[in-house]
N, C-alpha and C positions, 0 to 999 in steps of 0.2 A: 556168265561170267565172276572170274575169282572175285574173294573177297581182295579190301582196300590192303597194300601193302603197307605196315607202319614200321617203324626202329624200333629196340627194343625200349629206349629212353620214349617214346612217344606211348609208347602200349602201357609204360608204368604208368606216364601223367592220367590216361585212362582211367587205369583201373584206380587210381587214386579219387578222380572223379565218383567214380562208380562206388566209392566207399564215404561216399559225403566228405572228405577231408576239402577245407577252407582253408589253408593256412600250414606253411612247413616253417619251421624255422632251421636255419643250414648254414654252412657258408663253403663256398665252391671250392674246386682245386683241379689236376690235371684230369685226372679220373672222372670224376663226374661231371665234366663239361658237356658230354653231352643230352644230362637230363637240365642242365641249365640251358641250353640252346634250347631245349622243348620248352618248360617253363616261360622265356620270353615270348612263345610265339601262343599263348593264352591268355585269358583276363581272369580264370573261375577260380584259380589256385594261389593266394599269397605267399611270397615268399619275405622270411622277415630276418635279416642279414645279421646273424649276431657277430660277439667279436671272438667269442674262440668256442670252440663247438662243447666243452663243459657247460656253459652255457645254452645253447642251447638245446639240449636236453632236457637239463630243468627247465627252461620256458616252456617246454613243451609236458612237463612231470604240472607244471603252474597250469596249464591249459589245459588239460585230461584234470586234476583234481577240482576244478572248478566249474568246469563244464559235465564230466563224466563221458567223455567224447575219448576218442583213443588219439596223442597227441604223436605228431609225425616232427622226423628228425633226418635232415641231408645235413652228410658229410664225405669228403672226399677218404680215398684208401693213407694206409701210413700210418700215421703222427695225426689226423682228423677222426680218424675210428680210435686213436689206443686215447686222444681225448677225452671222448664219448663215454668211458668204460666207468668213471668213479657217477655221472650222471644212468648209466644203465645198471649199476649193482643199486643205488638208491635206488629207482624205478621197483626194483627185483624187491628190494628188504621192505618196502614201503607199497608192493601191491596195485603200482601207477600201471594204466596200459599204453604202453609209447609203441611205433614200428622205426625202426633204424634204421634209413636207409646206406649203406656207406660203398662208397669206391672201391673197385680194386682193380688191379694192374689186367692185362690182358689174358686171356686162359694158357696160353702158350708159353706166357711165364710167371704163373704161380709155381713156386716153390725157388725160383734162380735167384732168390734177393734182388730183385729189381727197384728201381727207383719208385719210392714210397710205399715199397710194400710192407706189409703186414699180415701175420696170421690173422685174418681178425675171426674169423668164425673160431679156431682155438683159443685166442684170447678169450672172448667173451662166452663162450659155451659156460661158464661157471658163472656169468654172471649176468645171464637173461634167463626168461624164462624156456624159448625154443630161439635158436638160428639157422639161416638158408645160406646155402653159397649154390647160386643160379649160375646152370654151366649152360645151356642153351636156352634162346631166347623163345620158343614156344615154350618152356614151364614158365615162362617170368610172368601172365595175369595168373595166374592158379596160384606162383607163389605169396603175390602182392595178398589175395583174398584169404588165401588159409593162414597168413601173421595176422593180419585183423581180427580173423575169429578166435587165431590163440591169444593175442594181447587182450581182447574184451571177454574172452569168457572164460569161467569159473574164477580161479583167482585170479585179479588182473596180472598181466607183468611185462616186462620189455622185448621184442621180439627185433632180430637184428635179420637184415637180408644181404648177402655182402654182393655186390651185384661186377665183375666185370667188364671193363671198359668192352670188347669186343659184344659182348651179350649188346649194350647200349644201344650199340648202330649197327648191328645187323639186323635189315630187314624179315620181317613175318606177316602171314598171314593169321594167326592161327589166336586170336584173343579171345577170351572168355571174358563172360560177365560173372560176377556175386553170385549171382544165384543157382547156377551150373556146379556150382564148387561144394564138397562134402569134403571135412576133414576126414582120413581112412581110419583113424581109432581116437583121435580126441574128444570125445563124449563128456564131459564133468556130468558128476548128478546135481543136479538143484533140487529133488522135488527128495524130503526125507521119508523113509518109512512109517508107516502106519502106526506100526509097533512102538516104534521109539517117540514119538509126538504123544502115544499114548502113557507110554512109561515118565514121559518128563513131567504132564501134565499132573501125574500120580503124585510122583515125587514133588514137586514143587508145591498140592497142597495138602502133606503133610509137613512142609516147611514149620517152624516158627521165628527162624531169622534168615528170611529169605535174601539175596543178593542179584542184580543183576550189573552184569561185566559188561557192555558195549565195546567193540573197538572198531578199527578203519571198516571191516569188512562189511557192517553195515552199511555205511557212507557207497563204498561201492556198489555194493547191489538197489543203490537208485534212493530217491528223495521216497516213493511209497513204502521200504524199505524203511526209511525213519519215522514216519510216521505211524507204522504198524507197530515198532519198538515205544514210541510212546503213548500209541493207544494200550500197546500192552501193559506197559509202567503204574499207568494208571489203573488200569482197567484190576489189577493186581493189588496199587496201593504200595508198593516195597519199593526202598531206594536205590537209586541209580548211581553207576558210576560210570566215567567214559575213561579210556585210553587216552595216549598223546595223540594218537591218530583218531581218535575218534569223537574227539571234542563237536560238537553242533550236532551227532546224531541225536541225541537228547537234550530238549532247550536249556541251555544254559541256568536260567533264570527261576524256574522250574521247583515248588520246594521240594518236589523230590530226587534231585538232584544233590548230590554229597560232594560232587566235583570230581577233578580229575587222581587217581589213584596214582599210586608207583611212587621212585625214589624222590620227587620233590610235590607229591599228591598232597590234598590236603587230610589234616588230621581224622577226619570223619569218616574219607575214604578207606584209610587202611586201616583204619582199626575194624568199620564197617566189614572188609573184605576177614579180616581175621577174623572172626568172633561168628559172622554167619555160618548155617546149618545149612542152607543151599545155596551155590553160586550158579548164577545160570549165565554162562559166558557165550554173546554171539557176537560172534565175527572177528574176535581177538586171539592172539596165539600165546598168550604168559609168556609173552616176553622178559627178560634178566631184569628191564627197570620196575618190571612193575612187581615181580614174586619175590624179589630181595633173594633170602636165605629161603630155598627151596624145602629144608625141612621144618621149615617155621610159616609156609607160606598156607595162611587157610586149613591146620592141622585137622580141625575138626567137620567138615565141612562136606558133604555128597557135592560133587560137582558136575554139572551137564555143560557139554564143550558143543557150539553149534555153529562147522566153519565148512564152508565149501571144498576146501584144500584137506582128504582124508591124510596127509602126510604133518598136518601139523597139530593132528590130535594123537593124545596122548608122547609129544616129542619131549614137552617139558614137562610136565605134569603127568600126570594120570589121574583120569578122571571116571566116575561112576559110571556115566549113559552119554558116549560119544555120538552126537550127530552129524550125519554128512548129506550139505543141501545147501541152496540160496538163502540168504539172513532173513530175503524179504519174507520165500515162498514157506521157510520154517516157520516164522513170524505170525504169518497171516492162519498155518494149519490148528499151532498154539493154541492161537483165540478162538479159533473154532472150536475145538475142541472142549476149553476151558469152558465154553457158553456152553457149548450142548450138553455139556458133563453137568451144568449145574454147579460147578466146586466154587469152593468158598476156600482163604484163608483163613488159620482161628486169630479173629480179630483182637481177640485179647492177647494173644502172645505177638500179635503183631504191632499192638498199641504200645507195649512193651519193650519191642523191639526200638522203636520210633524213638520211645523216652531218652534209653541210651543213644540213641545217635545223636537226640536233639542235646544231650548232655557232652560228647563230644564235639557238636559244634559251637557250645559255650565258650571253647576256650578259643574262637575267633584266632585261627591258627595261622591268618595271612593278614593279620593286623600289625601296622609298623605306625612309626611315630615322624613326623614330616614336621621341624622345627627349621628355622632361621632360612636362611637363604640358598642356602644349599640342598643343590635339588635329589631325595634320596630315589633309585631307579623305578621302586615300586611305585612311587608316588606319579613318577615322569609315563609310567605306564600306564596307572589305574587312567590318570586325567585322560590320555590317548582315548584310553575304553571310551570314559564318558563323556564328553567331548562327539564323540563318531557315532556311539550308538545307533543313536538314532537314522541315520547313511545306510545302516545295512554294511558295515564295510567288509571287504575280500581282506586278509592277512595271511603275508606270510612272513617269514622269519628264517635271521642264518641260524649259529648252534651253540647254544651255549647258557650263560646267565638271562639274559635278554628274552631267550626261546619259553625259560621256564616260565618267569615271571608274564611274560604274554600270554600263557597258556593258563596260569594261575586268576590273572584280573581280568582278561578277555571272558565274556560270557555270550557264548555263540548259540543262537537261537534258532539257527537254521543247519542243517549239512551243507560241503563245499562253499564255504566261506572263510577256511582254516586250513594252509599248506604250509607243511611246514616238514624238516627230513628228520625222521623217526630210526627208523632201525638201521641205515647209515652213519647219522651224524653226523651230516656235510657240512662244512663253515664255506660259506659263497654260494647257499642254494636259493638263500631267498631273494635275492635281487632279479636273475634271470625268472624266477619262478613269479615274482611279480610280473614283470616284462609280459610272458605267458597270457597272466590273471587277464591285467589288461588288456589284451588282443583279443579277448575274449569276449570281454564288458567293457567294453569302448565307454561306457557314459557314466559307470560306478567308481567308487573310492576304494583303490587299492593299496595298499600302504604294507610297505615292509618294513617289519620290527627288526633293528638290526645291531648289532656289537662294532664296535671301531674296527676292532682287528677282523672280523668275520667279512666284513664287506668291504676290504683290502683284497677281498678272492677270487673275487670278479667284479672290480669297481669300475674295467674297462665298459662293464652293457650299459654304462650310462650315456655311452654313445649310442649305442644301439634304439634305447629309448627315447633319447634324444631326437633320433633319425625319422624314428615314425610316431614324432609326438607323442608318445602315451604319457599321462598326468601320472604316472607313477609319483608316491611320497615316501621316501626312503629315512625313518625315523629312528637317527642312531645315538643308541642307550652308551654313552662314550664314559668310559670308566679310566681310560686308557692303559685296563688290562684286558691280558685275556681272560675274561672272569672268572671262568669252570676251573679253569689251568689254576687260578693263583688260590682258588678255592679250596683246590684237594691239596696243592704244595701244604696252603696253611694247614688242612688238616693233619694230612699223610704226611708230609714230609717236615715236617721242624720250622716251615715258614722260611724253606728256603726256593724261593721265587726263582727259580733255573729260568732264564731266557719266555719269560711271560709279560714280561714288560713293552711296551711299543713305544721307546727311546724316541720315536723322529716321526709322529703321527701328522700325514697332512695335513692343512688347515682347510676342510671339508667342505666348508665357503666357499673360498676358490678353485678349489676341487672340482664344485660342483659349475661353477659359472665356465671355468674353462670345459666343460661337457654342454655348454647350453643349456646348464640346470640352473635352478634358483636356488642359494645357499641362506639358510636361517640357522645365528647359531644363539642357543638361551643358557645361560649360567645362573640364572637369579628363579627361584621358585616364584615368585611373585609378576614374573613376564612372561611364564609357563602358557597357560591359557589362552595370552592371546597371541603369544605365536603360533600355537596349537592351530588357534581358527587362522590366521595367515596363511598356514602350510595349506591346509584343508581347501580354502578359497580361491586360492592361487591356482589357475588352469593350465598348468604347468608342470612339468616334472621337478621333485623339489626334494635339496636332504637338508634332514634339518639335525644338526650337530645337539645337538642335549646333553650337555655335559652336566655330568653324576658325584655323587660320595664315590670313591675308591676303589673300600674295602669292604664293599658292601657284601655278606652273603647272602645266597638264596635259601631260604628256608619257606617251609619247612621242609627235612631232609633225613632219609635213612641212609646211616653210614652204610657204607658197601661192606656186605658181609652180615649184615645185622639184621633182626627179626622186625615187622612192620609195627609192632610196638614198641619198638627201641627206636622214635621217631625224636630227633632234635626239633621244637619248633623258634629258636631262638639261638642270637650268642651267648644268652647266658644259660641255655643248657648244655651240658657236656656228654661227651661217650661214654656211657658207665662201664664198658668196659674197654680196654686197648683192641686197636681193629686189627684185627689178625694176616698174617700175611697170604692170606687164603680171601681174605675180606680185599684186600689191598690190589688186590689181581684185579677183583671183578670190576674198580673202575672204570 
């Protein structure tokens, strides 16, 4: 007796179930109606109906980043696929595992400029880790299983599967399960070479001023890798800094944590990076927001770079010891080798190094003064942190000043609780990402720290949040400007604030209510705590409009094109030398 005949759409749903998928974020259209019909006839996978396809990808990113699972997106052909491009690029830059299913016109119409046709594989080739065009129903199950493997293995990233409508409607009995699939060529190296591990521990043992620099690769490796990082840093007794994407990989309140580094990182983290003699980079990619001027980036240090992606090593910064491997696996081997050889750092030199770091810490680079009733943005975010820290909140952000202040004032004790757009810097990321996080963690406190400009990019997703009764909290730091744009216009363009003021902002309270959410506005510092508590305790979606001072700049700051030692700590600090044209280009 022959196996049961199933349509391509039915086989797709079965393949998704076999991959452990329990939720899809999507938006229907003509080309994917067979998939939606198959979804209707089952109850294992929930579909979350977003309001725009870009929101679907960001929601899947939030889901993936907060769970470690692959996020799944379903969009139609043409504009459905092109609307997803920003989210796919965001996921590629930040190494987030996504499988995006896109509808396509029937195979015989491909290339004929048919209704809602776009060259999806062509468009998405530069902004995905890999993509597929499925031309035969027999290839569909294999392609799906392969796509999940590619998305989650090695350096994670987004994978697109383009699905012509006739393939979805054709019947076949050729289903194969994931256990029968191996990728023909993609075998990422996870285990480091023993010789490299030996060389690394010897190099570390000779260090007088060592520094651990950990990025999102540690979080991508999983909770065990983060535990191993913590053990490694504590075993050595050395300072540790995190990138924006790496926050939470090492406990934020640990005395060995010197804060985030980079353009808006702490004084102590940036100066420690500049002055260290051995840098141990684990799962970070030497992003330009971190390095500043390359010729002045930690010029006297020997650099060890651990990364699962060989193409990321020696890409921006030449290193002395490249180690290709998974962050967790490498950390385990480093700890084992360090212990087995009974190695120790020079304790006298290490003590002197910590004394120097403590001197830099004493500058208290994140201090600010809250006076009167007008709320400073730093105060708003610091109080939000202090009033929620015991609830282990999940924090997403939009992009801009509020994002940097959230990174500075929140201390993340564990991984997967901080979701932000790092590499691409996508305004509108935060609320749909919070939607995805809340779906993954129904009982958790999920807060989108937003700006009044960024939030308007994807404000329509409030409708989705309301539909599924997801109690997401949107905390808008409202300074009535595109804050970071205004900051750079002040510093680089003589205070010519071209198109950076939003002259007709909506009433966010009324807007929230129109989307069946709760709206709260706060304009006085004396009322802030009570209103934040009201937001937290409201078991519904909340939009909190926190009106703050209008012209506050985000400090500390390394001016574009400057070195780490040229930090500005506050408005009283002036740029030591005029910002060059080359520097202005780097904004």
